[in-house]
C-alpha positions in Angstrom: 2.9 14.1 -38.7 1.1 15.9 -35.9 2.9 16.3 -32.6 1.4 14.3 -29.7 0.6 16.1 -26.4 1.8 14.6 -23.2 -1.8 13.4 -22.3 -2.2 11.8 -25.8 1.1 10.0 -25.4 0.2 8.7 -21.9 -3.2 7.7 -23.1 -1.6 5.7 -26.0 0.8 4.0 -23.5 -2.2 2.9 -21.4 -3.6 1.0 -24.3 -0.3 -0.9 -24.9 0.7 -4.2 -23.3 4.1 -4.6 -21.7 5.7 -6.2 -24.8 4.6 -3.2 -26.9 6.0 -0.8 -24.3 9.3 -2.7 -24.2 9.5 -2.5 -28.0 8.9 1.3 -27.8 11.7 1.7 -25.3 14.0 -0.3 -27.5 13.1 1.9 -30.5 13.8 5.0 -28.4 17.2 3.7 -27.5 18.0 3.0 -31.1 16.6 6.2 -32.5 18.0 8.7 -29.9 20.9 6.8 -28.4 19.4 7.3 -24.9 18.1 4.7 -22.5 14.8 6.2 -21.2 14.9 3.9 -18.2 18.1 5.5 -17.0 16.3 8.9 -17.2 13.1 8.0 -15.4 13.2 5.6 -12.5 10.3 3.1 -12.7 9.3 0.4 -10.3 10.0 -3.1 -11.6 7.0 -5.0 -12.9 6.4 -8.2 -11.0 4.8 -11.3 -12.5 2.2 -13.2 -10.5 4.7 -15.7 -9.3 7.1 -13.0 -8.0 4.3 -11.1 -6.3 3.1 -14.3 -4.5 6.6 -14.7 -3.0 6.6 -11.3 -1.5 3.8 -12.1 0.9 0.4 -10.4 1.1 0.1 -6.8 -0.3 -2.7 -6.0 2.2 -3.2 -7.1 5.7 -5.6 -6.6 8.7 -4.6 -5.2 12.1 -6.4 -7.0 14.8 -6.5 -6.1 18.5 -6.1 -9.1 20.8 -6.0 -7.3 24.1 -6.2 -3.7 25.0 -3.9 -4.1 28.0 -3.9 -2.0 31.2 -4.0 1.4 29.6 -7.4 0.8 27.9 -8.3 4.5 27.7 -5.2 5.3 25.7 -5.9 2.4 23.4 -9.5 3.5 22.9 -8.3 7.0 22.0 -5.8 5.6 19.6 -8.3 3.3 17.9 -10.7 6.3 17.5 -7.9 8.3 15.9 -6.7 5.5 13.6 -10.2 4.4 12.4 -12.2 7.6 12.6 -14.9 5.6 14.5 -16.9 7.0 17.3 -16.0 6.6 20.9 -18.5 3.8 21.5 -17.4 1.8 18.5 -13.7 2.3 19.5 -14.5 1.2 23.0 -16.2 -2.0 21.7 -13.1 -2.9 19.7 -10.9 -2.3 22.8 -13.3 -4.3 25.1 -13.9 -7.3 22.7 -10.9 -7.2 20.4 -11.3 -7.5 16.6 -10.2 -5.8 13.5 -8.9 -2.3 13.9 -8.2 -1.7 10.2 -8.6 -4.1 7.3 -7.1 -4.4 3.8 -4.3 -1.9 4.4 -0.7 -1.9 3.1 1.8 -3.8 5.2 3.8 -0.6 6.0 0.7 1.2 7.3 -0.2 -1.9 9.3 3.2 -2.1 11.0 3.0 1.6 11.9 -0.5 1.1 13.5 0.8 -2.0 15.3 3.7 -0.1 16.7 1.5 2.7 18.0 -1.0 0.4 19.6 1.8 -1.7 21.2 3.3 1.5 22.5 0.0 2.3 24.2 0.1 -1.1 25.8 -2.1 -3.2 23.5 -1.5 -6.7 22.2 -1.9 -6.6 18.4 -1.7 -9.1 15.5 -1.2 -8.4 11.8 -2.7 -11.0 9.5 
């Protein structure tokens, strides 16, 4: 039997469903007496019902009010979004989405920075 390369093995794993991978792990435990999951730490796989209970995976950061230090907020929006000065000023003046469909952790970080600059921000 020919030896599989790392890439071939990973490619084969990508073609398997979760049940087939579980069977493979069980066979490795049986054959080698080693639990592969104790060697490599993997993130737990969530089903659709579990994922729904955790809340949204992506959110939108929305500016409600730029506050008194509008210039600092404009600079921060420009830095966060990569937009030009005029577009950043429009968001600061009129409110609206600063960044959309981003991970919750990134949204919380952006919210903290904007609030530190004096802005009022919502994460939806």
